[in-house]
N, C-alpha and C positions, 0 to 999 in steps of 0.2 A: 473838626473835633477828632481826636484820636483816643484810643483806649489802650492802656498798657497794663501788663500784669507781671508780677515777679514773686518769687518765693521768699519767705521769711524763715530763717533758721533760728534767729535769736530775737526774742521779743521782750524787751525790758521797758517799753514805754518811752524809748529814746528815739528810735527811727522806725516807724513814725512816733511822734509825740502827740497823743490825742487829747491832752488835757486843756481845760479852759474852754474858751469859745472856739478855738482853732485846733485843727489837726495839722501838724507841720512835718515836713520832711526836709530837714536841714543837713543831715549827715548821712553817710553811706550813699549808695546808688548814684554816683556822680554823673554817669552817662544819662540816666533817666532824668535827673534834675536839669541838665542842660537841654535835653530834648523836649520835655513836656511844655505845653503852653497853657495859658488860661483857657478854661473851658474843657480841657482834657480830663479823662477819668483815669485813676490808678487803682488797681486791685492788688492787694497783698494776700498771698495764700500761704498755707503751711507747707511743710516739707517732710520727707521721710525722717529727717533728723529729729523732729519733734512729734512724729506720729500723726501729723495733720495734713498729709498730702490730700489735695482736693477739698480742703476746708478754707473758708474765707476768714482771714484775720482782721482785715480792714478794707474799706474802699473810701476813696475821697475824690471829689471834683476839685480841680485846681482853680481857685478863685483869685489868687494873687501869685505873682512870681517876682521876688525881690532879691536884692543883693544881700550878702552877709552883713555889710555895714548898716544897711537900711533896717535889717532885722534887729541888729543890736541896738540901734538908736531909737527905734519906734517904741513909745511907751506902752502900746497895746501888747507887746510881747515881753514886757519886763518879767512877768511870772514864768516865762520859759527859761530864764537864766537859772542854772542849777544852784542849789543850796546843799552843800555836801553833808551838813549835819542836820538836814531837815527830813521831811517824810520821804517815802520812796518816790512819790510824785515829784517832789522838789529836787531830789537827788538826780533824777534822770532828765532834767531840763536840757534842751538841745540848743539853746541860744548861747553858744560858747566861743564864738570867734569875733574879734574886734581888732581894729588897727590901733597901734600905739602912736606916740608923737613922732616916731621916725617912719611912720607909714608901713611898719612891719606888722604882720598878723600875730595876734596873741591868742593862745588857747586857754580858756578858763579851766580850772580844776573841775573835772566832769567825768562822766561815764567813758569818754574817749581819751582820758589822760592815763598816764601810768601811775604807779603807786605814789601816794602822797602828793598828787597833783603835778608830777613831773611831766613835761611835754612828751607826747607821743607823736613823733615826727611823721610816722607812717600814716596814722589816722588823720593828722592835720593835712598832709599832702593830698590824701584821697578825698577828704571832705571838701576842701577848698577848690579842688579841681572841678567840682560840680557847679561852681560859680554862683548858683542861685539857691534860694530857699523857696520851697513850694508851700503855699498856704491854702487851707480849705475851711470854709464855713459850712460845707455840705458834705458830711462824712458819716460813716457808721463803723465803729470800732468794736470788735468782738473779743480779741485777746484770748483769755482762757476759756471763753465760751464760743470758740471758733465754730463757725457754722458749716456743716457738710453740704456741699452743693449737690443737688440732684444730678443723676447721671447725664441728663440732657445737657448740662453745662460743663461737664468734665473737661472738654477740649479747650475751654477758656483758660484753664489753669495751667501754668507752666509745668512741664514734666520734670521729673527729678534729674534729668540729664542736663538741664540748663544750668550754667555755672552761676554761682551765688552772686556774682557782680553784674550779671546780665538781666535782661527783661525781655518780654515778648510783646510785639504789637499785635493786638487782636484784630483779625481780619473780619470775622463775623460780628460786625458792630451791632446789628439788630438783635442778635441773641444776647450779646453782652448788656445792651441797654435794657432788655427784658429782665435780665437777672438783677441789674442794679436797681431798677424801678421796683421790682418785687421785694428786694431787701429793704429799701427805704420805706416802702409801704408797710411791711410787716414789723420792722424793728425801729423805724424812725432814724433821725439823725442824732449822733452823739455817742456816748459810751454805753456799751452793752455788757462789758466785762472788764477785767483788769489784766495787765500784761502777764503773759504765760510764764515768764521766768522769774516773776516776783516770788514764786513759791520757793526759790532758792534762799530767800532771806528769812532768817529766824524771826525777826521782828516784823510783824505784819500790820504796822500802823500805816494804812494806805493813804489817808487824806489828813 
């Protein structure tokens, strides 16, 4: 088992997507998605950019690791496909990649597309380079109720010097597991808040 941590500067409920029975990491963080294995833990923390350095935004245990096509075809994840004219939760679905009849990858109109659903080649290349989608049934998501870690655990959080595309492997696993177990005990598994940047939308029809 390994434990990884990375900082989140943009939280729209897209990466990670914590809705439904599963918390999923399908886009962004390609290096981490290739590296992480089933049984590993991932901790997402805030950053200076959102005023939440040393705050927990989410944590998840990787319970499945599947390909993009498996993610697309599995009916369990149908509700993760974005609905552009739907609620904010539907709008930020992360199940956006599938192969067409020519075996080429298609990007669905989504949070990672350009205006009016135009393909964003940069996002497509970055997302697909991660090769896998990470799935979790054991997670705690805080979002706009991000939880400030006690000073005892501050070293577990990535410093602001770490680059946005990077992550850290936590060395002190015993301390990290103590933190994770405490959070799950106090807050349980599932949603504890809504995405931080949903406040940017005038229409707040969340579900």
